[in-house]
N, C-alpha and C positions, 0 to 999 in steps of 0.2 A: 914671597910669591914671584917677584920679578926674577930673582936669581934661579929659581927652580925651573923656569921656562914652561911651566904647566898652565899658566894663566895668561890670557891676552890682556893688553892694556885696558880694553873696555871693561873686562871683568875686574881688574884691580881697581879701576876708578869707581865702579859700582860698589865694590866692597867697602872702599873708603867712605863713600857717601852714606851708606847705611850704618856703618860703624860710628861715624861722627854724629849722625842723627840720633842714634841710640844713646850715646854718651851725653849728648847735649840735653836730651829729654829727661833721662833718669838722674843725672848729676850725682852718680855714685862712683867712687874710684873703683877701678877694676879689681884691686886686691880686697875690696870689701863687698863686691858684687856677689849675690847669692842667686840660686836657681829660682827662688820665688820672685825675686825682682825681675828676672827676665820674663818669666811666665806672665806676671802682671802687666808688663809692658806690651808683650805680644797680644794680650787680650784687648788692648786699646786699638790695635791695627785692624783694618778691614779683613773679614774672614775670607772674602773672595778676592781674587787677584794675587799678585806675587809679592806683596810687601812683607808678609810674615816669612815666607820662604827665603827671600833675599836677606832679611835681617838675621835670620837664624844662620844662614851660610856665612855672612860677614862676621858675626860675633863668634861663631864657632872657630873660624880661622884665626881671629884675633886672640881669643882666650886660649886656644891650643898653643899658639906661639908663646904667649906669656907664661903658660904653665910649664911648658918644656924648658923654658929658660929660667925658671925659678922666680919670675916676677910676680906670680900669684900662686898661693899655696894650693888652692883647689880650683878645678875648672868648672864654673857654673853651667857650662853648656854641654857637659859630658853626657847627660841623659836626655838632651833635647835634640830632636831630629826633625827634618822637614817632612811633614805629613805627605804620604803618597797620594797624589791626585788621581781620581778616577776619570779617565778621559776616553772618549770614543774615537772613532775613525776621524782622521783629519779631513776637513772639507776641501773641495777642489772645484775648478771650473770645467764644465764639459766643453767640447770643441766649439760649439756655437756661442756659448757665453764668452769664451776667451776671445773670439774674433770680435764680438760686440764691444768688449772692453777695450781692445786694442784700437778699434775704429773710433771709439769715443775719445781716446787719448790723443788722437791726431788733432783734435780741436783745442787742446790745452796749450801745447808748446811743441815746436818742431822736434824737440828731443824726447818728448814724453813717450810716443809710441815705440821708437827703437829702444829706449831704456827699459820699458816694461817687457818688450819682446825679448831683449837680451836676458832679463831676469828669468823669464819663463824658459828660454832655450838653454840656459845653463843651470837653472835651479839654485843660483847663488843667493845668499842672504843679502839683504839690502846694504848692510855695512860693508860687506866684501865688494859688492858691485860698485858702490860709490867711491871706493878707494882705488879702483883700477885707473891707471894712467895709460897714455898712448904707448909707452915703452913696455907695458905689460901685455900688449897684444902682438901676436906673431901671425900676421895675415897669411903668409905663404904656407905655414904649417897648420893654420886653422886652429890656433890655441889662444886661450886667454889665461893669464896667471893671476890668481887672487892672493895678494901678499897679506892682506888683512883677512883673517878667518877665525872662526870660533875655536877656542882651545889653542890658539896660536899655532895652527897647523896650516901653513900656506899650501896651496895646491894649484894645479893647472887643470883646465877643463877644455875638452875639444869643442869646436864650434861647428855645428851642423849648418845646413843651408839657411835656416831662419836666423840662427845666431850670427852667422858670418854677415848676412845682409844687414842685420841690425847694427853690428859693429862697424861696418863700412859706412853706414849712414851717420853714425855718431862721429866717426873720424872726419866726415865731410863737414860736420857742424862744430868742429873743434874750436873755431873762432866765433861761434854764435853767442851773442849776448842779447838777452831779451830787452825790449824797449824799456827805458826808464831804470834799468838795472845798472849798478855801478861797475859790475864785472862778473866774473864767473870763476868757479873753482878750476884749478889746473888738472882736471881729471877727465876721463873719457866722457862721462855723462854730464860733467860740469856743475852738478848740484849735490847737495847732501841728502842723507836719508829722510829728513823731514819733508823735503820737496817731493821726493819719490813717493812717500806715503800720501802726500796730498794729491798727487797725480792719480794714484790708485783710487783714492776715496772719491774724487770728483768724477773720474771716468766710470766708476761703478754706479754712482748716483745717477749719471746720465742714462744708464740702461737698467736701472732698478735693481742693482746688485750691491752687496757689501763686499768691497774689494780692498785688500791690503797687500803689501809686498810679499809677505810670507805665504799668502794664498797662491801666488805664482810658483813658489817653490814646492808647495804641496801638489799643485797641478803637474809640474814637471815630474815629480816622483811617481805620481799615480800613473802617468803615461808609461814611463820606462819600466816600472815594477810590474805592470800588467802586460808587458810584451814578453811572450814565452821564449823569445830568442835572446833575451838579455839575462845573463846569469846574475844571481844575487850579489856576488862580490863586486860586479860592475856597478850595480845600483849603490852599494855602500860607498864605493870610491867616488862616484860622481856626486853623491850627496855630502862627501867629506865627513862621514861618520867614523867614530872609533870602531864600531862593530855594527852588526845588523839588528840590534835590539829594538831600534825605532821603526823598522820596516813595516810591521803590522799596524803601527799607529799612523804612519804616513800613507800607506797604500793597502787598502783591503782588496782582496782578490775579487775581480768582477764575476758576477753571476754567470756570464757567458762562458768564461774560462772554466768555472767549476762544472758547468754542464758538459763542456767539451771533454773534461778530464774523465767523467764517469760515463760518457756516451757509449764507449766500447765495452763496458763491463758486462 
């Protein structure tokens, strides 16, 4: 997986974790493992959530590797696939809700609001955002480079007015260390994904909303995808997707735009 370059380090680490957990729980050598053993194990995992899917992906990768190299005679995962989930439109914050959340974040930590604001203004995933360093920011050009990205596809994103202001504020706070803290991470936001998730959760609770980092990404996508002046290819590249297959999941067309489209018919 590492040599192929198709998988990010976080994905490889996740696959290792689920593969080790499976092997430790079933205690059956891979060359003796049968499909029924896998199915029985999967049945013990929660039906909701991602544990079954992650386990299937991890074991499929491991068994495929072993089968191709003659380490196991038959691949027990050959006919087991991740069930397709039925999902609706992704949730997002309307403009008023977004401002309420950002306002609440100011009361948590000086870096909280600009961090959440930058997450919204770029649509970055939380792991990508938390890996950004000062050297990844080009203020004169208004760009931020995300070295850590899903699918191991680093990319650069432009900074609009809101994103640039948030970035400049975080640069001003580059030496900020919270009281009673031993230090901070050597990154632009200075904290890891768990802290950003906590900021989102607490800010949301203050205004009566359920907020998490990916909700800001959803909100970013909903805004740009429903702007008639933004081509679909631009949305795909700003979201750093491989293709546009996720577009309808992340951003349903607004009713007002649908009405506008048929008004002249």
